[in-house]
N, CA, C, O and the ligand as a Tripos MOL2 file, in Angstrom:
@<TRIPOS>MOLECULE
protein
  265   263    67     0     0
PROTEIN
NO_CHARGES

@<TRIPOS>ATOM
      1 N         -14.8890   14.8270  -11.3530 N.3       1 MET1
      2 CA        -15.2970   13.8940  -10.2990 C.3       1 MET1
      3 C         -14.3020   12.7460  -10.1810 C.2       1 MET1
      4 O         -13.6330   12.3470  -11.1340 O.2       1 MET1
      5 N         -14.2510   12.2700   -9.0190 N.am      2 PHE2
      6 CA        -13.4250   11.0920   -8.7790 C.3       2 PHE2
      7 C         -14.0720    9.8660   -9.4040 C.2       2 PHE2
      8 O         -15.2850    9.6780   -9.3070 O.2       2 PHE2
      9 N         -13.2910    9.0650  -10.0200 N.am      3 ALA3
     10 CA        -13.7870    7.7390  -10.3720 C.3       3 ALA3
     11 C         -13.8440    6.9010   -9.1050 C.2       3 ALA3
     12 O         -13.1970    7.2200   -8.1070 O.2       3 ALA3
     13 N         -14.6040    5.8550   -9.1530 N.am      4 ALA4
     14 CA        -14.7510    5.0210   -7.9650 C.3       4 ALA4
     15 C         -13.5990    4.0350   -7.8210 C.2       4 ALA4
     16 O         -13.6180    3.1700   -6.9450 O.2       4 ALA4
     17 N         -12.6020    4.1680   -8.6830 N.am      5 ASP5
     18 CA        -11.4950    3.2230   -8.6410 C.3       5 ASP5
     19 C         -10.5650    3.5230   -7.4900 C.2       5 ASP5
     20 O         -10.5720    4.6140   -6.9210 O.2       5 ASP5
     21 N          -9.7740    2.5390   -7.1650 N.am      6 LEU6
     22 CA         -8.7270    2.7440   -6.1780 C.3       6 LEU6
     23 C          -7.6670    3.6650   -6.7500 C.2       6 LEU6
     24 O          -7.3880    3.6510   -7.9480 O.2       6 LEU6
     25 N          -7.0910    4.4540   -5.8820 N.am      7 ARG7
     26 CA         -6.0030    5.3390   -6.2830 C.3       7 ARG7
     27 C          -4.7320    4.9200   -5.5670 C.2       7 ARG7
     28 O          -4.7600    4.5130   -4.4060 O.2       7 ARG7
     29 N          -3.6310    5.0250   -6.2690 N.am      8 ASP8
     30 CA         -2.3450    4.7260   -5.6440 C.3       8 ASP8
     31 C          -1.7560    6.0010   -5.0640 C.2       8 ASP8
     32 O          -1.6980    7.0250   -5.7450 O.2       8 ASP8
     33 N          -1.3280    5.9490   -3.8370 N.am      9 ILE9
     34 CA         -0.6870    7.1080   -3.2330 C.3       9 ILE9
     35 C           0.6700    6.7020   -2.6900 C.2       9 ILE9
     36 O           0.8990    5.5470   -2.3310 O.2       9 ILE9
     37 N           1.5540    7.6700   -2.6380 N.am     10 ASP10
     38 CA          2.8820    7.4860   -2.0570 C.3      10 ASP10
     39 C           2.8530    7.8980   -0.5970 C.2      10 ASP10
     40 O           2.3710    8.9810   -0.2650 O.2      10 ASP10
     41 N           3.3500    7.0680    0.2530 N.am     11 ILE11
     42 CA          3.4960    7.4820    1.6390 C.3      11 ILE11
     43 C           4.9280    7.2170    2.0780 C.2      11 ILE11
     44 O           5.6180    6.3670    1.5150 O.2      11 ILE11
     45 N           5.3590    7.9480    3.0800 N.am     12 THR12
     46 CA          6.6900    7.7480    3.6280 C.3      12 THR12
     47 C           6.5630    7.1130    5.0060 C.2      12 THR12
     48 O           5.8570    7.6320    5.8720 O.2      12 THR12
     49 N           7.2310    6.0150    5.2030 N.am     13 CYS13
     50 CA          7.1610    5.3090    6.4700 C.3      13 CYS13
     51 C           7.7480    6.1850    7.5840 C.2      13 CYS13
     52 O           8.8860    6.6410    7.4700 O.2      13 CYS13
     53 N           6.9840    6.4260    8.6620 N.am     14 PRO14
     54 CA          7.4980    7.2490    9.7650 C.3      14 PRO14
     55 C           8.5340    6.5120   10.6130 C.2      14 PRO14
     56 O           9.1490    7.1120   11.4950 O.2      14 PRO14
     57 N           8.7260    5.2580   10.3620 N.am     15 HIS15
     58 CA          9.6870    4.4670   11.1300 C.3      15 HIS15
     59 C          11.0530    4.4380   10.4410 C.2      15 HIS15
     60 O          12.0750    4.7390   11.0590 O.2      15 HIS15
     61 N          11.0610    4.0720    9.1510 N.am     16 CYS16
     62 CA         12.3420    3.8880    8.4550 C.3      16 CYS16
     63 C          12.5200    4.8670    7.2990 C.2      16 CYS16
     64 O          13.5950    4.9110    6.7000 O.2      16 CYS16
     65 N          11.4900    5.6570    6.9690 N.am     17 GLY17
     66 CA         11.6200    6.6490    5.9140 C.3      17 GLY17
     67 C          11.5010    6.1070    4.5050 C.2      17 GLY17
     68 O          11.6910    6.8490    3.5410 O.2      17 GLY17
     69 N          11.1900    4.8270    4.3660 N.am     18 ALA18
     70 CA         11.0650    4.2380    3.0380 C.3      18 ALA18
     71 C           9.7530    4.6520    2.3990 C.2      18 ALA18
     72 O           8.7680    4.9140    3.0890 O.2      18 ALA18
     73 N           9.7470    4.7090    1.0800 N.am     19 ARG19
     74 CA          8.5200    5.0120    0.3630 C.3      19 ARG19
     75 C           7.6940    3.7530    0.2030 C.2      19 ARG19
     76 O           8.2070    2.6870   -0.1360 O.2      19 ARG19
     77 N           6.4180    3.8990    0.4510 N.am     20 ASN20
     78 CA          5.4760    2.8040    0.2700 C.3      20 ASN20
     79 C           4.3860    3.2600   -0.6770 C.2      20 ASN20
     80 O           4.0300    4.4370   -0.7220 O.2      20 ASN20
     81 N           3.8640    2.3100   -1.4290 N.am     21 LEU21
     82 CA          2.7390    2.5880   -2.2950 C.3      21 LEU21
     83 C           1.4940    1.9800   -1.6550 C.2      21 LEU21
     84 O           1.4970    0.8220   -1.2380 O.2      21 LEU21
     85 N           0.4400    2.7730   -1.5870 N.am     22 SER22
     86 CA         -0.7750    2.2910   -0.9460 C.3      22 SER22
     87 C          -1.9590    2.5810   -1.8440 C.2      22 SER22
     88 O          -1.9840    3.5990   -2.5350 O.2      22 SER22
     89 N          -2.9300    1.7040   -1.8400 N.am     23 SER23
     90 CA         -4.1410    1.9040   -2.6350 C.3      23 SER23
     91 C          -5.2430    2.4620   -1.7550 C.2      23 SER23
     92 O          -5.5000    1.9620   -0.6600 O.2      23 SER23
     93 N          -5.8910    3.5070   -2.2520 N.am     24 VAL24
     94 CA         -6.9110    4.2070   -1.4840 C.3      24 VAL24
     95 C          -8.2340    4.1330   -2.2190 C.2      24 VAL24
     96 O          -8.2950    4.2880   -3.4390 O.2      24 VAL24
     97 N          -9.2860    3.8950   -1.4650 N.am     25 ASP25
     98 CA        -10.6320    3.9500   -2.0100 C.3      25 ASP25
     99 C         -11.1500    5.3760   -1.8320 C.2      25 ASP25
    100 O         -11.4750    5.7600   -0.7090 O.2      25 ASP25
    101 N         -11.2390    6.1790   -2.9040 N.am     26 PRO26
    102 CA        -11.5860    7.6000   -2.7550 C.3      26 PRO26
    103 C         -13.0740    7.8470   -2.4920 C.2      26 PRO26
    104 O         -13.4850    9.0000   -2.3670 O.2      26 PRO26
    105 N         -13.8720    6.8150   -2.4080 N.am     27 SER27
    106 CA        -15.3040    7.0280   -2.1800 C.3      27 SER27
    107 C         -15.6220    7.2850   -0.7060 C.2      27 SER27
    108 O         -16.7300    7.7020   -0.3690 O.2      27 SER27
    109 N         -14.6510    7.0370    0.1650 N.am     28 VAL28
    110 CA        -14.8440    7.3040    1.5880 C.3      28 VAL28
    111 C         -14.0600    8.5530    1.9530 C.2      28 VAL28
    112 O         -12.8470    8.6110    1.7490 O.2      28 VAL28
    113 N         -14.7490    9.5560    2.4920 N.am     29 GLU29
    114 CA        -14.1440   10.8760    2.6560 C.3      29 GLU29
    115 C         -13.0390   10.8950    3.7170 C.2      29 GLU29
    116 O         -11.9700   11.4660    3.5030 O.2      29 GLU29
    117 N         -13.3080   10.2720    4.8480 N.am     30 ASP30
    118 CA        -12.3200   10.2350    5.9080 C.3      30 ASP30
    119 C         -12.0390    8.7880    6.2920 C.2      30 ASP30
    120 O         -12.9520    8.0020    6.5460 O.2      30 ASP30
    121 N         -10.7760    8.4650    6.3270 N.am     31 GLN31
    122 CA        -10.4070    7.0800    6.6120 C.3      31 GLN31
    123 C          -9.2220    7.0490    7.5540 C.2      31 GLN31
    124 O          -8.3260    7.8900    7.4820 O.2      31 GLN31
    125 N          -9.2340    6.0800    8.4260 N.am     32 GLU32
    126 CA         -8.0890    5.8630    9.2840 C.3      32 GLU32
    127 C          -7.8590    4.3640    9.3850 C.2      32 GLU32
    128 O          -8.7600    3.6100    9.7510 O.2      32 GLU32
    129 N          -6.6740    3.9500    9.0650 N.am     33 TYR33
    130 CA         -6.3940    2.5250    9.1340 C.3      33 TYR33
    131 C          -4.9050    2.3200    9.3190 C.2      33 TYR33
    132 O          -4.1080    3.2500    9.1900 O.2      33 TYR33
    133 N          -4.5540    1.1040    9.6170 N.am     34 VAL34
    134 CA         -3.1580    0.7700    9.8610 C.3      34 VAL34
    135 C          -2.6620   -0.1200    8.7380 C.2      34 VAL34
    136 O          -3.3160   -1.0890    8.3520 O.2      34 VAL34
    137 N          -1.4930    0.2270    8.2220 N.am     35 GLU35
    138 CA         -0.8980   -0.5720    7.1740 C.3      35 GLU35
    139 C           0.5580   -0.8340    7.5440 C.2      35 GLU35
    140 O           1.2550    0.0650    8.0150 O.2      35 GLU35
    141 N           1.0030   -2.0350    7.3340 N.am     36 ASP36
    142 CA          2.3840   -2.3610    7.6700 C.3      36 ASP36
    143 C           3.3270   -1.8610    6.5810 C.2      36 ASP36
    144 O           3.0410   -1.9920    5.3910 O.2      36 ASP36
    145 N           4.4550   -1.2850    7.0020 N.am     37 CYS37
    146 CA          5.4780   -0.8380    6.0580 C.3      37 CYS37
    147 C           5.9950   -2.0370    5.2720 C.2      37 CYS37
    148 O           6.2610   -3.1010    5.8310 O.2      37 CYS37
    149 N           6.1320   -1.8390    3.9510 N.am     38 GLN38
    150 CA          6.5920   -2.9300    3.1010 C.3      38 GLN38
    151 C           8.0790   -3.1980    3.2820 C.2      38 GLN38
    152 O           8.5790   -4.2340    2.8420 O.2      38 GLN38
    153 N           8.7870   -2.2820    3.9210 N.am     39 VAL39
    154 CA         10.2280   -2.4400    4.0930 C.3      39 VAL39
    155 C          10.5800   -2.9220    5.4970 C.2      39 VAL39
    156 O          11.2700   -3.9300    5.6510 O.2      39 VAL39
    157 N          10.0990   -2.1960    6.5440 N.am     40 CYS40
    158 CA         10.4910   -2.5570    7.9030 C.3      40 CYS40
    159 C           9.3680   -3.2650    8.6660 C.2      40 CYS40
    160 O           9.5600   -3.6780    9.8100 O.2      40 CYS40
    161 N           8.2000   -3.4050    8.0380 N.am     41 CYS41
    162 CA          7.0690   -4.1560    8.5970 C.3      41 CYS41
    163 C           6.4850   -3.5240    9.8610 C.2      41 CYS41
    164 O           5.6900   -4.1660   10.5480 O.2      41 CYS41
    165 N           6.8540   -2.2960   10.1820 N.am     42 ALA42
    166 CA          6.2720   -1.6270   11.3380 C.3      42 ALA42
    167 C           4.8930   -1.0740   10.9600 C.2      42 ALA42
    168 O           4.6740   -0.6960    9.8090 O.2      42 ALA42
    169 N           3.9700   -1.0260   11.9150 N.am     43 PRO43
    170 CA          2.6220   -0.5240   11.5990 C.3      43 PRO43
    171 C           2.6040    0.9860   11.4190 C.2      43 PRO43
    172 O           3.1320    1.7280   12.2480 O.2      43 PRO43
    173 N           1.9950    1.4290   10.3360 N.am     44 ILE44
    174 CA          1.8580    2.8530   10.0320 C.3      44 ILE44
    175 C           0.3870    3.2200   10.1610 C.2      44 ILE44
    176 O          -0.4750    2.6000    9.5390 O.2      44 ILE44
    177 N           0.1100    4.2310   10.9740 N.am     45 LEU45
    178 CA         -1.2620    4.7090   11.1140 C.3      45 LEU45
    179 C          -1.5310    5.7240   10.0130 C.2      45 LEU45
    180 O          -0.9160    6.7890    9.9700 O.2      45 LEU45
    181 N          -2.4430    5.3860    9.1360 N.am     46 MET46
    182 CA         -2.7670    6.2320    7.9920 C.3      46 MET46
    183 C          -4.0430    6.9890    8.2750 C.2      46 MET46
    184 O          -5.0530    6.4110    8.6760 O.2      46 MET46
    185 N          -3.9840    8.2960    8.0600 N.am     47 HIS47
    186 CA         -5.1940    9.0960    8.1660 C.3      47 HIS47
    187 C          -5.3880    9.8140    6.8400 C.2      47 HIS47
    188 O          -4.5410   10.6010    6.4170 O.2      47 HIS47
    189 N          -6.5180    9.5340    6.1850 N.am     48 LEU48
    190 CA         -6.7640   10.0920    4.8620 C.3      48 LEU48
    191 C          -7.9620   11.0250    4.8950 C.2      48 LEU48
    192 O          -8.9670   10.7620    5.5550 O.2      48 LEU48
    193 N          -7.8250   12.1150    4.1650 N.am     49 HIS49
    194 CA         -8.9840   12.9750    3.9410 C.3      49 HIS49
    195 C          -9.0940   13.2290    2.4470 C.2      49 HIS49
    196 O          -8.1770   13.7550    1.8170 O.2      49 HIS49
    197 N         -10.2280   12.8470    1.8990 N.am     50 ILE50
    198 CA        -10.4550   13.0440    0.4750 C.3      50 ILE50
    199 C         -11.1180   14.4030    0.2790 C.2      50 ILE50
    200 O         -12.1950   14.6660    0.8160 O.2      50 ILE50
    201 N         -10.4630   15.2560   -0.4930 N.am     51 ASP51
    202 CA        -10.9990   16.5770   -0.7980 C.3      51 ASP51
    203 C         -11.6710   16.5240   -2.1660 C.2      51 ASP51
    204 O         -11.0130   16.5890   -3.2050 O.2      51 ASP51
    205 N         -12.9810   16.4060   -2.1410 N.am     52 TRP52
    206 CA        -13.7140   16.2580   -3.4010 C.3      52 TRP52
    207 C         -13.6230   17.5090   -4.2600 C.2      52 TRP52
    208 O         -13.5430   17.4190   -5.4850 O.2      52 TRP52
    209 N         -13.6350   18.6740   -3.6280 N.am     53 GLN53
    210 CA        -13.6390   19.9240   -4.3900 C.3      53 GLN53
    211 C         -12.3650   20.0860   -5.2030 C.2      53 GLN53
    212 O         -12.4040   20.5390   -6.3470 O.2      53 GLN53
    213 N         -11.2420   19.7190   -4.6140 N.am     54 HIS54
    214 CA         -9.9730   19.8900   -5.3080 C.3      54 HIS54
    215 C          -9.4420   18.5650   -5.8390 C.2      54 HIS54
    216 O          -8.3340   18.4950   -6.3720 O.2      54 HIS54
    217 N         -10.2370   17.5310   -5.6890 N.am     55 GLU55
    218 CA         -9.8550   16.2060   -6.1640 C.3      55 GLU55
    219 C          -8.4600   15.8410   -5.6970 C.2      55 GLU55
    220 O          -7.6330   15.3630   -6.4730 O.2      55 GLU55
    221 N          -8.2140   16.0700   -4.4240 N.am     56 SER56
    222 CA         -6.9140   15.7250   -3.8890 C.3      56 SER56
    223 C          -7.0910   14.8310   -2.6680 C.2      56 SER56
    224 O          -8.1460   14.8130   -2.0330 O.2      56 SER56
    225 N          -6.0570   14.1100   -2.3660 N.am     57 ILE57
    226 CA         -6.0700   13.2170   -1.2160 C.3      57 ILE57
    227 C          -5.0170   13.7020   -0.2280 C.2      57 ILE57
    228 O          -3.8280   13.7480   -0.5460 O.2      57 ILE57
    229 N          -5.4600   14.0620    0.9690 N.am     58 GLN58
    230 CA         -4.5200   14.4670    2.0030 C.3      58 GLN58
    231 C          -4.1900   13.2560    2.8660 C.2      58 GLN58
    232 O          -5.0750   12.5780    3.3890 O.2      58 GLN58
    233 N          -2.9170   13.0090    2.9960 N.am     59 VAL59
    234 CA         -2.4750   11.8380    3.7330 C.3      59 VAL59
    235 C          -1.6500   12.2800    4.9300 C.2      59 VAL59
    236 O          -0.7610   13.1250    4.8210 O.2      59 VAL59
    237 N          -1.9610   11.6970    6.0570 N.am     60 ASP60
    238 CA         -1.2180   11.9550    7.2770 C.3      60 ASP60
    239 C          -0.7580   10.6030    7.8190 C.2      60 ASP60
    240 O          -1.5780    9.7390    8.1310 O.2      60 ASP60
    241 N           0.5310   10.4330    7.9250 N.am     61 VAL61
    242 CA          1.0260    9.1510    8.4410 C.3      61 VAL61
    243 C           1.6750    9.3680    9.7950 C.2      61 VAL61
    244 O           2.3840   10.3500   10.0170 O.2      61 VAL61
    245 N           1.4190    8.4350   10.6910 N.am     62 ARG62
    246 CA          1.9610    8.5120   12.0380 C.3      62 ARG62
    247 C           2.4010    7.1350   12.4890 C.2      62 ARG62
    248 O           1.9500    6.1150   11.9660 O.2      62 ARG62
    249 N           3.2820    7.1240   13.4590 N.am     63 ARG63
    250 CA          3.5840    5.8620   14.1080 C.3      63 ARG63
    251 C           2.3850    5.4430   14.9310 C.2      63 ARG63
    252 O           1.7450    6.2680   15.5840 O.2      63 ARG63
    253 N           2.0910    4.1860   14.8960 N.am     64 GLU64
    254 CA          0.9990    3.7260   15.7300 C.3      64 GLU64
    255 C           1.4450    3.7220   17.1780 C.2      64 GLU64
    256 O           2.5700    3.3330   17.4910 O.2      64 GLU64
    257 N           0.5480    4.1620   18.0700 N.am     65 ASN65
    258 CA          0.8630    4.1260   19.5000 C.3      65 ASN65
    259 C           0.5740    2.7500   20.0480 C.2      65 ASN65
    260 O          -0.5280    2.2160   19.9190 O.2      65 ASN65
    261 N           1.5670    2.2110   20.6430 N.am     66 PHE66
    262 CA          1.3680    0.8590   21.1890 C.3      66 PHE66
    263 C           0.7990    0.9380   22.5950 C.2      66 PHE66
    264 O           0.5610   -0.0930   23.2230 O.2      66 PHE66
    265 ZN          9.3300    1.2850    7.3630 Zn       67 ZN67
@<TRIPOS>BOND
     1     1     2 1
     2     2     3 1
     3     3     4 2
     4     3     5 am
     5     5     6 1
     6     6     7 1
     7     7     8 2
     8     7     9 am
     9     9    10 1
    10    10    11 1
    11    11    12 2
    12    11    13 am
    13    13    14 1
    14    14    15 1
    15    15    16 2
    16    15    17 am
    17    17    18 1
    18    18    19 1
    19    19    20 2
    20    19    21 am
    21    21    22 1
    22    22    23 1
    23    23    24 2
    24    23    25 am
    25    25    26 1
    26    26    27 1
    27    27    28 2
    28    27    29 am
    29    29    30 1
    30    30    31 1
    31    31    32 2
    32    31    33 am
    33    33    34 1
    34    34    35 1
    35    35    36 2
    36    35    37 am
    37    37    38 1
    38    38    39 1
    39    39    40 2
    40    39    41 am
    41    41    42 1
    42    42    43 1
    43    43    44 2
    44    43    45 am
    45    45    46 1
    46    46    47 1
    47    47    48 2
    48    47    49 am
    49    49    50 1
    50    50    51 1
    51    51    52 2
    52    51    53 am
    53    53    54 1
    54    54    55 1
    55    55    56 2
    56    55    57 am
    57    57    58 1
    58    58    59 1
    59    59    60 2
    60    59    61 am
    61    61    62 1
    62    62    63 1
    63    63    64 2
    64    63    65 am
    65    65    66 1
    66    66    67 1
    67    67    68 2
    68    67    69 am
    69    69    70 1
    70    70    71 1
    71    71    72 2
    72    71    73 am
    73    73    74 1
    74    74    75 1
    75    75    76 2
    76    75    77 am
    77    77    78 1
    78    78    79 1
    79    79    80 2
    80    79    81 am
    81    81    82 1
    82    82    83 1
    83    83    84 2
    84    83    85 am
    85    85    86 1
    86    86    87 1
    87    87    88 2
    88    87    89 am
    89    89    90 1
    90    90    91 1
    91    91    92 2
    92    91    93 am
    93    93    94 1
    94    94    95 1
    95    95    96 2
    96    95    97 am
    97    97    98 1
    98    98    99 1
    99    99   100 2
   100    99   101 am
   101   101   102 1
   102   102   103 1
   103   103   104 2
   104   103   105 am
   105   105   106 1
   106   106   107 1
   107   107   108 2
   108   107   109 am
   109   109   110 1
   110   110   111 1
   111   111   112 2
   112   111   113 am
   113   113   114 1
   114   114   115 1
   115   115   116 2
   116   115   117 am
   117   117   118 1
   118   118   119 1
   119   119   120 2
   120   119   121 am
   121   121   122 1
   122   122   123 1
   123   123   124 2
   124   123   125 am
   125   125   126 1
   126   126   127 1
   127   127   128 2
   128   127   129 am
   129   129   130 1
   130   130   131 1
   131   131   132 2
   132   131   133 am
   133   133   134 1
   134   134   135 1
   135   135   136 2
   136   135   137 am
   137   137   138 1
   138   138   139 1
   139   139   140 2
   140   139   141 am
   141   141   142 1
   142   142   143 1
   143   143   144 2
   144   143   145 am
   145   145   146 1
   146   146   147 1
   147   147   148 2
   148   147   149 am
   149   149   150 1
   150   150   151 1
   151   151   152 2
   152   151   153 am
   153   153   154 1
   154   154   155 1
   155   155   156 2
   156   155   157 am
   157   157   158 1
   158   158   159 1
   159   159   160 2
   160   159   161 am
   161   161   162 1
   162   162   163 1
   163   163   164 2
   164   163   165 am
   165   165   166 1
   166   166   167 1
   167   167   168 2
   168   167   169 am
   169   169   170 1
   170   170   171 1
   171   171   172 2
   172   171   173 am
   173   173   174 1
   174   174   175 1
   175   175   176 2
   176   175   177 am
   177   177   178 1
   178   178   179 1
   179   179   180 2
   180   179   181 am
   181   181   182 1
   182   182   183 1
   183   183   184 2
   184   183   185 am
   185   185   186 1
   186   186   187 1
   187   187   188 2
   188   187   189 am
   189   189   190 1
   190   190   191 1
   191   191   192 2
   192   191   193 am
   193   193   194 1
   194   194   195 1
   195   195   196 2
   196   195   197 am
   197   197   198 1
   198   198   199 1
   199   199   200 2
   200   199   201 am
   201   201   202 1
   202   202   203 1
   203   203   204 2
   204   203   205 am
   205   205   206 1
   206   206   207 1
   207   207   208 2
   208   207   209 am
   209   209   210 1
   210   210   211 1
   211   211   212 2
   212   211   213 am
   213   213   214 1
   214   214   215 1
   215   215   216 2
   216   215   217 am
   217   217   218 1
   218   218   219 1
   219   219   220 2
   220   219   221 am
   221   221   222 1
   222   222   223 1
   223   223   224 2
   224   223   225 am
   225   225   226 1
   226   226   227 1
   227   227   228 2
   228   227   229 am
   229   229   230 1
   230   230   231 1
   231   231   232 2
   232   231   233 am
   233   233   234 1
   234   234   235 1
   235   235   236 2
   236   235   237 am
   237   237   238 1
   238   238   239 1
   239   239   240 2
   240   239   241 am
   241   241   242 1
   242   242   243 1
   243   243   244 2
   244   243   245 am
   245   245   246 1
   246   246   247 1
   247   247   248 2
   248   247   249 am
   249   249   250 1
   250   250   251 1
   251   251   252 2
   252   251   253 am
   253   253   254 1
   254   254   255 1
   255   255   256 2
   256   255   257 am
   257   257   258 1
   258   258   259 1
   259   259   260 2
   260   259   261 am
   261   261   262 1
   262   262   263 1
   263   263   264 2
@<TRIPOS>SUBSTRUCTURE
     1 MET1         2 RESIDUE 1 A MET
     2 PHE2         6 RESIDUE 1 A PHE
     3 ALA3        10 RESIDUE 1 A ALA
     4 ALA4        14 RESIDUE 1 A ALA
     5 ASP5        18 RESIDUE 1 A ASP
     6 LEU6        22 RESIDUE 1 A LEU
     7 ARG7        26 RESIDUE 1 A ARG
     8 ASP8        30 RESIDUE 1 A ASP
     9 ILE9        34 RESIDUE 1 A ILE
    10 ASP10       38 RESIDUE 1 A ASP
    11 ILE11       42 RESIDUE 1 A ILE
    12 THR12       46 RESIDUE 1 A THR
    13 CYS13       50 RESIDUE 1 A CYS
    14 PRO14       54 RESIDUE 1 A PRO
    15 HIS15       58 RESIDUE 1 A HIS
    16 CYS16       62 RESIDUE 1 A CYS
    17 GLY17       66 RESIDUE 1 A GLY
    18 ALA18       70 RESIDUE 1 A ALA
    19 ARG19       74 RESIDUE 1 A ARG
    20 ASN20       78 RESIDUE 1 A ASN
    21 LEU21       82 RESIDUE 1 A LEU
    22 SER22       86 RESIDUE 1 A SER
    23 SER23       90 RESIDUE 1 A SER
    24 VAL24       94 RESIDUE 1 A VAL
    25 ASP25       98 RESIDUE 1 A ASP
    26 PRO26      102 RESIDUE 1 A PRO
    27 SER27      106 RESIDUE 1 A SER
    28 VAL28      110 RESIDUE 1 A VAL
    29 GLU29      114 RESIDUE 1 A GLU
    30 ASP30      118 RESIDUE 1 A ASP
    31 GLN31      122 RESIDUE 1 A GLN
    32 GLU32      126 RESIDUE 1 A GLU
    33 TYR33      130 RESIDUE 1 A TYR
    34 VAL34      134 RESIDUE 1 A VAL
    35 GLU35      138 RESIDUE 1 A GLU
    36 ASP36      142 RESIDUE 1 A ASP
    37 CYS37      146 RESIDUE 1 A CYS
    38 GLN38      150 RESIDUE 1 A GLN
    39 VAL39      154 RESIDUE 1 A VAL
    40 CYS40      158 RESIDUE 1 A CYS
    41 CYS41      162 RESIDUE 1 A CYS
    42 ALA42      166 RESIDUE 1 A ALA
    43 PRO43      170 RESIDUE 1 A PRO
    44 ILE44      174 RESIDUE 1 A ILE
    45 LEU45      178 RESIDUE 1 A LEU
    46 MET46      182 RESIDUE 1 A MET
    47 HIS47      186 RESIDUE 1 A HIS
    48 LEU48      190 RESIDUE 1 A LEU
    49 HIS49      194 RESIDUE 1 A HIS
    50 ILE50      198 RESIDUE 1 A ILE
    51 ASP51      202 RESIDUE 1 A ASP
    52 TRP52      206 RESIDUE 1 A TRP
    53 GLN53      210 RESIDUE 1 A GLN
    54 HIS54      214 RESIDUE 1 A HIS
    55 GLU55      218 RESIDUE 1 A GLU
    56 SER56      222 RESIDUE 1 A SER
    57 ILE57      226 RESIDUE 1 A ILE
    58 GLN58      230 RESIDUE 1 A GLN
    59 VAL59      234 RESIDUE 1 A VAL
    60 ASP60      238 RESIDUE 1 A ASP
    61 VAL61      242 RESIDUE 1 A VAL
    62 ARG62      246 RESIDUE 1 A ARG
    63 ARG63      250 RESIDUE 1 A ARG
    64 GLU64      254 RESIDUE 1 A GLU
    65 ASN65      258 RESIDUE 1 A ASN
    66 PHE66      262 RESIDUE 1 A PHE
    67 ZN67       265 GROUP 0 **** ****
C-alpha cells in the first residue's frame, strides 16, 4: 500500500527540457494542476494518475494552453 506521504517524482519540462522535482500526494487518484518550471519558470500542466494496484505514478506533462 501507498503511504500517505508525499512522493517525489521527476518530470521533464516541456518548454526547456530541464528536469524538475515535484512532490505528489498519492492519496488522490487523479490530479491535474499547474506547476512552474524551476528553471525557465514556464507553466507546466501536470496530469497524474495514481495506479494503486501497481503502486506506480503515471505522469503526463504538457505545455499549458494560454
Ligand atoms: Zn523549463
